[in-house]
C-alpha positions, 0 to 999 in steps of 0.5 A, a space after each residue: 293383678 286384675 283382668 283389666 291390668 292383665 289384658 292391658 299388657 304390651 304382651 299378647 294375652 290369649 283368653 279362653 272363655 270356657 265353662 265346666 260343662 262344655 265338651 269342646 272346652 275340655 278339648 281345648 284345655 290340653 291344646 292350651 297347655 301345649 300352646 303355653 309350652 310353645 309360646 313361652 314368655 311370648 304371650 300370657 294364656 288365661 282361662 275365664 269361667 263364664 259361669 263364675 265371671 258373667 260380667 266378663 262374658 257379658 262385656 266381651 259378648 261371649 255367646 258360645 264357649 269356648 271363645 278365644 280372644 287375643 288382647 294386646 294393650 287392652 284391645 281385642 286383636 282376634 277372636 274365634 269361637 270353637 276349638 282352635 288348633 295349636 298351630 293356628 293359635 301360635 300364628 295368631 300370637 306371633 302376629 302380635 308378639 
């Protein structure tokens, strides 16, 4: 399945645009695992390495990492840069689930 097919889903898709060298991105990783446990099948959570996928980073104007974007039906519903707490991400997903 392609990135485009995934983000065009009826189900909300949270994409974490990150980089291997980024400290805050490393802090986000365990938070996303915790979030995945909490939301279960309610949403899809993806990680996209901006260094390996410069096209995706350019398409979504990723200026800093981590940048989290919530897609639903291919549309950007929410985005924020930096480390975002699990409870806030849960609320955002619940809004669009």
